N, C-alpha and C positions, 0 to 999 in steps of 0.2 A: 197744304197737304199734311194730313196727320200721319205721323210715323211712330212706330213702337220699337223700343230698344230691345234687342236680344242680348244674351250673354256675350260679353266682349265688345259691346257697343254697336253691333250690327243693327241695321234698321230695316223694318218692314212697314210698308204703308198700309192704309186702311183696306186696300184691295188685296193685301197679302203679297205684294211685290217687293223685292229687294230694292233698296235705294241707297245711294251714296257709298261711302267707304265700308268695305267688308274685310274681315280677316278670319280665316278658319285655321284651327290648330289640329295637330295630331292628338291622340289620346293622352300623351305625356306633356302636352302644352307647347310643343315646338310648332312654330308657324308652318302651316301647310301651303296656304296661298293668301295673297292680299291684293285687293284692287277695288275698283268702283263699279257699281251697278246703276243702271238707269232703266226703270220700269222692268226690273227682273232680268235684264240682259247685261252681260259684261260690257263695259265701256272704257276704252282707253287702255292704260298699261296694267297688266296683271303680272305678279311675280310668284313663282312656284318654287318650293323648297323640298329638299330631301328630308327624311326622318331625323337626320343629324343636324338639320338647320342650314344646310348649304344650298345656296341659290342654284337651281338646275335649269330653269327656263323662264324667259321673259316673253310675254305675248302682248301685242297691241291689237285690241279689238275695235272694229269699225263696222259701218253699215248695220246698225242696231244689233251688234254682237254676232252677226252671221258669218263674218269673215275676220281673220286675224293674221297678223304677221308675227312669226315666231323665231326666236333664237334659242337654241339648246346649248347649255354650257357644261363643261367638265368640272370636276371638283376645284380646279384652279381658277375657274372663271373664264376660261378660253372658249370661244364659240366653236362648237364641233359640227353644228348643222344649222341651216337657216332656210326658211321658206314660208309658205302660206297655208292656211287651212280654210276650207269652206265647211262650216259646222265643225265636225270632228274628223274630217277627211282631208288628207293632204291635197294641195292643189297648186298648179303652176310649177315653176322650177324650184327644186330644192338643191342646195349646195352643201357638201360635206367637207370638213377640214380635219387636218391632223393637229397635234399640239403646237407645231410651228406655224400654224395658220395657213399652211399650204393646202390648196384645193386638192382633195382626193378624188371626188366624183361629183357628177351632176345628174339629176333625174328630173323628169317632167311628169306631173300628175294631172289628171282630170277627175276631180271629186273622188280621190282615193285610188284611181287606177293608173298604172304606168302607161304613158303614151309617148310616141315619138322616139327619139334617140336618147339613150343614157350613155354617159361617158365616164371612164376611169382614167386617171392621169398619173404620170410619173411625177416625181418631185420637181423635175425641171420644167413642168408645165406641158410636156408633150403627151398627147393622147396615147394611152396604153390599150384601151379597149372601147369599142362602141357597139351597142346593140340596139336594134329597133324593136319597139313594143307597140302592140295594139290591144287596148283594154286588158292590160296586165299579162298579156301573153306575148312571148318573143315571136316576132313575125317579120322577116326581112333580113337584110344583111347583118352579119356578125363579123367584125373586123378587129384584129389585134395587131399591135405595132411594137417594134423595138424602140429603144429610147431615142434613137436618131431619126425616128419617123418612118423608117422603112417597114413594109408589111411583114408581119410575123405569121399571120394566118388569115384566111378568108373562108367564110362559109355562109349558109343561108338557113334561116328557120322558117318553117311553114307550120302555123298553128302550134307553136311551141316545140316542134320536133325538127332536128337537123335533117335537111332534105336537099339533095343535089350535090354538086361538086364542092369538095373541101381541099384547101391547099395550105401546106405549111412551108415556110421559107427559111433558108439559111440567112444569117446576118448579111451576107454579100448580095442578097437579092435572088439567088438561085433557088429553084424549087427543091425542097427537102423531102416532102411526102405529099402525095395527092391520091385522091380516090373519091368515091361517091357514097353518100348516105341516102337511105330511104327510111323515113319514119324513125329516125334516131338510131338506125342500125347500118353498119358498113355493108355495102353490097358490091359485088364485082371485084375487079382487080385494083389493088392499091400498089402504087409505085414509089420506091424509095430511091433518092438520088444523093450522090456525094456533093460536096461544095463546088466541085469543078463542073457539075452538071452530068456526070456519068451515072448511068443507072446502076444501082447497087443490088436491088432485089425487087421481087414482086410477091404479092400475097393475095390470094383469092378469098373473098368472104361471101357467105350466104346467110342472110338474116343475122348479121353481127358475129357469126362464128367463122373462124378461119378454116379453110379447106386444106391448106398446106402450110401449117405453122412452122414446120421444120425445113421447108424448101427455100433456100436462099442462094443467091448467085455471087456470094462473096469470093474474092480471090483467095487462093491458098495462103494460110497464115504463115509467117516466118518462124513463129514459135508457138507452143501449145497455148490454147485459149486460157487455161487456168493460170498460166504464168503471166499472161497479159493482164488479167483481171486483178492480179496482186498489186499492180501499179509499181511505181519506183521504190 
């Protein structure tokens, strides 16, 4: 197979296809990427660098360069995300990390579109939030949790919009606030509760706008509100 050297030692065969080891630089000579090609397709490990010459991503290409397994790095070399690509689109499960290598979140893709459930985590590994996606649109349950795993809020998305009942909880498991959404707007009566379960107030909404913003059922305060808000 006849090959022709390009600047930097990169090779192109008689058919104009990249072959073997290639290295591309930025305009100032800093390495941009390096890796091997086979019949013009990336093959095996490729390394990508910032304009300062810091390694920022490592990709392993397979299936004739159509798929790759990727690790994205921060300037210190710590992995901050990892997952797969099909072509140039994210695919399958991606995991994201902080500087301490603790998992922050997980997302699942199908050729670039979010699908299934995505998860956000506390540093203790407990799920903080889970959302259901269909073709890049939130559709289905949306749940949030306290660090001990107890529910913090529950709601539902329909075609990307909050629809149906939403509930917020106190840390002790009692309902804190509840009401209904329709097409991302509060509708009807919303109820607010104390930690002991007693009803504190109600508020009525129409198309997201409160019809009685100043009508509350609070007990009479022992001292002026302005004094309470000053704090200790």
